[in-house]
C-alpha positions in Angstrom: -23.4 -6.1 -18.8 -26.3 -7.2 -21.0 -28.4 -7.1 -17.9 -27.7 -3.5 -17.2 -29.3 -0.1 -17.0 -31.7 2.0 -18.7 -30.5 5.5 -18.2 -29.2 7.0 -21.4 -27.7 10.3 -20.4 -24.8 10.8 -18.0 -22.2 13.6 -17.9 -18.7 12.8 -19.1 -17.3 13.7 -15.7 -18.8 13.6 -12.3 -17.7 13.8 -8.7 -18.2 10.5 -7.0 -17.7 11.1 -3.3 -18.7 8.9 -0.4 -18.6 10.9 2.8 -18.7 9.5 6.2 -22.1 9.4 8.0 -22.3 11.7 11.0 -22.8 10.4 14.5 -26.5 10.7 14.2 -26.5 8.4 11.1 -24.3 5.9 13.0 -27.1 5.6 15.6 -29.3 4.2 12.9 -27.2 1.1 12.6 -24.4 2.0 10.2 -21.1 0.1 10.2 -18.3 1.7 12.3 -15.4 0.5 10.2 -12.7 3.2 9.8 -12.3 4.8 6.4 -11.7 7.9 4.4 -13.9 9.7 1.9 -13.6 9.4 -1.8 -13.8 11.5 -4.9 -13.7 10.5 -8.5 -13.4 12.0 -12.0 -14.8 9.0 -13.8 -18.4 8.4 -14.9 -20.5 5.4 -15.5 -21.3 4.3 -19.0 -24.6 5.4 -20.6 -26.0 1.9 -20.2 -24.6 0.7 -17.0 -23.4 1.9 -13.7 -23.1 -0.8 -11.7 -16.1 -6.6 -7.2 -13.0 -6.9 -3.8 -13.1 -4.8 -0.9 -11.8 -1.2 -0.8 -12.0 1.8 1.4 -11.8 4.9 -0.8 -9.8 8.0 0.1 -10.3 11.6 -0.7 -7.9 11.4 -3.7 -9.8 8.7 -5.4 -7.7 5.8 -4.2 -8.9 2.8 -2.1 -7.7 1.6 1.2 -6.7 -2.1 1.3 -8.2 -4.3 4.0 -5.3 -5.3 6.2 -6.5 -8.9 6.2 -6.2 -9.1 2.5 -3.1 -10.9 1.1 -0.4 -9.0 -0.7 0.4 -10.1 -4.3 3.5 -12.3 -4.8 4.4 -10.4 -7.9 4.2 -13.5 -10.1 0.5 -13.6 -10.8 -0.1 -16.4 -8.3 -3.3 -16.6 -6.4 -3.5 -15.4 -2.8 -3.9 -18.2 -0.3 -7.2 -16.8 0.9 -8.8 -16.3 -2.5 -11.3 -19.1 -2.6 -14.3 -18.2 -0.5 -12.1 -15.6 1.3 -9.9 -12.7 0.7 -11.0 -9.1 0.4 -14.4 -7.8 1.5 -16.5 -8.2 4.6 -16.4 -11.4 6.6 -19.6 -12.4 4.9 -22.3 -14.6 6.2 -22.1 -17.9 8.0 -21.3 -20.9 5.8 -21.0 -18.7 2.6 -18.0 -16.9 3.9 -17.3 -14.0 1.6 -18.8 -15.8 -1.4 -21.9 -13.7 -1.7 -21.7 -10.5 -3.8 -24.1 -8.1 -5.4 -24.1 -6.3 -8.8 -25.7 -2.9 -8.8 -26.9 -1.0 -11.9 -28.0 2.4 -12.9 -30.2 4.1 -10.4 -28.3 2.6 -7.5 -28.3 4.6 -4.3 -25.3 3.9 -2.0 -27.6 3.3 0.9 -29.1 0.3 -0.9 -26.1 -2.0 -0.1 -26.8 -1.6 3.6 -30.2 -3.3 3.1 -28.3 -6.4 1.9 -26.7 -7.5 5.1 -25.3 -10.9 4.1 -23.3 -9.8 1.1 -19.6 -9.2 1.5 -18.8 -7.4 -1.8 -20.6 -5.3 -4.4 -19.7 -3.8 -7.7 -20.7 -1.2 -10.2 -19.2 -0.7 -13.6 -16.5 1.9 -12.8 -13.3 2.2 -10.8 -14.7 4.4 -8.1 -17.8 4.8 -6.0 -20.8 6.1 -8.0 -22.9 9.1 -7.0 -22.4 12.0 -4.7 -23.9 11.2 -1.3 -23.6 9.6 2.1 -22.7 6.0 2.6 -21.7 3.7 5.4 -18.2 2.6 6.0 -19.3 -1.0 5.1 -20.5 0.2 1.7 -17.2 2.0 1.1 -15.1 -0.9 2.3 -16.9 -3.6 0.3 -16.9 -1.9 -3.1 -15.0 -3.7 -5.8 -13.5 -1.4 -8.4 -13.7 -2.2 -12.1 -11.8 -1.0 -15.2 -14.6 -1.7 -17.7 -13.4 0.0 -20.8 -10.2 1.3 -22.4 -11.0 4.8 -21.4 -10.7 3.7 -17.7 -7.2 2.4 -17.9 -5.4 5.6 -16.9 -7.7 6.0 -13.9 -7.0 2.4 -12.9 -3.3 3.0 -13.1 -3.6 6.0 -10.9 -5.7 4.1 -8.4 -3.5 1.1 -8.0 -0.4 3.2 -7.7 -1.8 5.6 -5.2 -1.2 5.5 -1.5 -4.1 3.2 -0.7 -4.5 0.8 -3.7 -7.4 -1.7 -3.7 -6.7 -5.4 -3.1 -8.5 -6.4 -6.3 -9.3 -4.8 -9.7 -11.7 -6.1 -12.2 -10.7 -5.5 -15.9 -12.5 -5.2 -19.2 -16.2 -5.9 -19.1 -17.7 -7.7 -22.1 -15.5 -6.2 -24.8 -17.0 -8.6 -27.3 -20.5 -7.2 -26.9 -22.1 -3.7 -27.2 -25.0 -3.5 -24.7 -27.9 -2.0 -26.7 -25.3 -0.4 -28.9 -24.0 1.9 -26.2 -21.0 0.3 -24.8 -17.7 0.1 -26.8 -16.3 -3.2 -28.1 -12.7 -4.1 -28.5 -10.9 -6.9 -30.4 -8.5 -9.0 -28.3 -5.6 -7.2 -30.0 -7.1 -3.8 -29.2 -7.6 -4.7 -25.6 -4.0 -6.0 -25.4 -2.8 -2.6 -26.6 -5.1 -0.7 -24.3 -4.0 -2.6 -21.1 -0.3 -1.9 -21.7 -0.1 1.1 -19.2 -1.5 -1.1 -16.5 0.9 -3.9 -17.2 3.7 -1.4 -17.0 2.6 0.1 -13.7 0.4 -2.5 -11.9 1.2 -1.3 -8.4 2.5 -3.5 -5.6 -0.5 -4.8 -3.8 -3.4 -5.2 -6.2 -4.6 -8.5 -7.7 -6.3 -8.5 -11.1 -9.4 -10.4 -12.4 -9.2 -11.2 -16.1 -11.5 -9.6 -18.7 -15.0 -11.2 -18.9 -16.8 -11.8 -22.2 -20.5 -11.9 -23.0 -19.9 -15.3 -24.6 -17.9 -17.3 -21.9 -16.9 -20.0 -24.3 -15.6 -17.9 -27.1 -11.9 -17.6 -28.0 -11.7 -13.8 -27.1 -10.0 -14.3 -23.8 -7.5 -16.8 -25.1 -6.7 -14.5 -28.1 -6.3 -11.6 -25.6 -3.8 -13.6 -23.5 -1.9 -14.5 -26.6 -1.8 -10.9 -27.8 -0.8 -9.3 -24.5 1.4 -12.2 -23.2 -0.1 -11.4 -19.9 -2.1 -14.5 -18.7 0.1 -14.7 -15.6 -0.7 -11.1 -14.7 -4.2 -12.1 -13.6 -5.1 -14.0 -10.4 -8.6 -15.0 -11.3 -10.9 -15.6 -14.3 -14.3 -14.1 -14.8 -17.6 -15.3 -16.2 -21.2 -13.9 -16.7 -24.2 -16.2 -16.8 -27.8 -15.7 -17.8 -29.6 -18.9 -18.3 -33.1 -19.9 -17.2 -32.1 -22.9 -15.2 -29.4 -23.6 -12.6 -28.6 -26.9 -14.3 -27.8 -25.1 -17.6 -25.8 -22.4 -15.8 -23.7 -24.9 -13.9 -23.0 -26.9 -17.0 -21.6 -23.8 -18.7 -19.6 -22.9 -15.7 -18.1 -26.4 -15.6 -17.2 -26.1 -19.3 -15.5 -22.8 -18.6 -13.6 -24.3 -15.8 -12.4 -27.1 -18.0 -10.7 -24.5 -20.1 -9.4 -22.4 -17.2 -8.2 -24.7 -14.4 -5.3 -22.9 -12.8 -6.9 -20.0 -11.0 -10.1 -19.2 -9.1 -13.2 -18.0 -10.9 -15.3 -14.9 -10.1 -18.9 -14.9 -11.3 -19.5 -11.1 -11.6 -23.0 -11.2 -13.2 -25.6 -14.0 -12.7 -29.3 -14.3 -12.9 -31.9 -16.6 -14.4 -32.0 -14.7 -17.7 -33.5 -15.6 -21.0 -36.6 -16.8 -19.2 -39.0 -14.2 -20.6 -39.7 -12.8 -17.1 -41.9 -15.9 -16.5 -40.1 -17.2 -13.3 -41.8 -16.5 -10.0 -40.0 -15.4 -6.9 -39.9 -18.9 -5.4 -38.4 -20.2 -8.7 -35.7 -17.5 -8.7 -35.0 -18.2 -5.0 -34.4 -21.9 -5.8 -32.1 -20.9 -8.7 -30.1 -18.7 -6.2 -29.9 -21.5 -3.7 -28.7 -24.0 -6.2 -26.1 -21.7 -7.7 -24.6 -20.6 -4.3 -24.5 -24.2 -3.1 -22.7 -25.3 -6.2 -20.3 -22.4 -5.9 -19.5 -23.1 -2.3 -18.9 -26.8 -3.0 -16.9 -26.2 -6.2 -13.6 -25.4 -4.6 -12.7 -23.0 -7.3 -15.4 -20.2 -7.3 -14.3 -17.2 -5.3 -17.2 -14.7 -5.7 -20.7 -14.8 -7.0 -22.2 -11.4 -7.7 -26.0 -11.6 -7.9 -27.5 -9.4 -10.5 -29.3 -7.2 -9.7 -29.1 -5.5 -6.3 -31.5 -2.7 -7.5 -34.5 -2.8 -9.7 -34.1 -1.4 -13.2 -36.4 -1.0 -16.2 -38.1 -3.8 -17.9 -36.1 -3.4 -21.1 -33.6 -6.0 -19.9 -35.3 -9.3 -19.4 -32.2 -10.9 -17.9 -32.8 -9.2 -14.6 -36.6 -8.4 -14.7 -37.3 -10.7 -11.8 -34.0 -10.9 -9.9 -33.8 -7.6 -8.1 -33.3 -7.4 -4.3 -34.5 -3.8 -3.6 -36.8 -1.7 -5.7 -36.1 1.7 -7.4 -36.8 3.5 -4.1 -34.5 1.3 -2.1 -37.4 -0.7 -0.5 -36.9 -4.4 0.1 -38.3 -6.6 -2.7 -39.7 -10.1 -2.3 -36.4 -11.7 -3.2 -34.3 -9.8 -0.6 -35.4 -11.9 2.4 -34.7 -15.1 0.3 -31.2 -13.9 -0.6 -30.4 -13.0 3.0 -31.4 -16.5 4.0 -29.1 -18.3 1.6 -26.4 -20.1 3.5 -24.7 -22.0 0.6 -25.9 -25.4 1.8 
């Protein structure tokens, strides 16, 4: 979340519909996967806007990919969770490991420019914007319940007729991004999530909350307060370090603490480097991270941040964007597409 946005004003409520492209659009190379349209009453936070595969319906729910496993009801991990599970088939050796994190200013058509990703996320339960998108874009969207104010909407979504296979939960409750996003103590978060614990739906897996400081005690304190560790099927980590070696070291330390379930990396980029890394250096960082993730045996998704270029205020993602503000391919896009996790 620290890597996100720059837009400061959004309405409190906005329709977020993703309508099917017409036949003329399909001729331009859009995916032909069957899906419905979506509408939403939620809105992205003032400093961020932007993972598991969903198709979203006209009532704001998301259609589960039939290939996705159904939860066992005991918080256990689906058999296809590591380098598999919800989302597109992915690309070659990477399987469905490659994901993308989008931020404020994202246009739904941008995801179609990134052909080797299998999943993408924004920081809200439903699709952002009000425009046209491909079926692939709709199918691969990973819903998130980032703040306490989104819990009710998440409950409605997972208990609707077409619940998503995965739902990400609280995003960096220990950190207020530029003073705009709300924080919560572990005890406050445990109270806020109670409606979802009471009505989790029957076919949605949940990813645990993610903190800005991956090695803090916040998540453990939250689990203790909510008595809900078994409710989650995967853990979550964010990483912004200037070298792949430092990043991998922190991920391994995180894994030493949480060994019983897969890990999702929902934000990652060579941050804290003062925007001094060149494209080739960022490319090598990406290659090293995806190779490590593939070989780890416990990392399920890696969402590269950022899919779309944002302002220079956030130095964590100043040289890691894949498409520019107008949706045109950046120097890093071809490099990202070529990554095969070897």
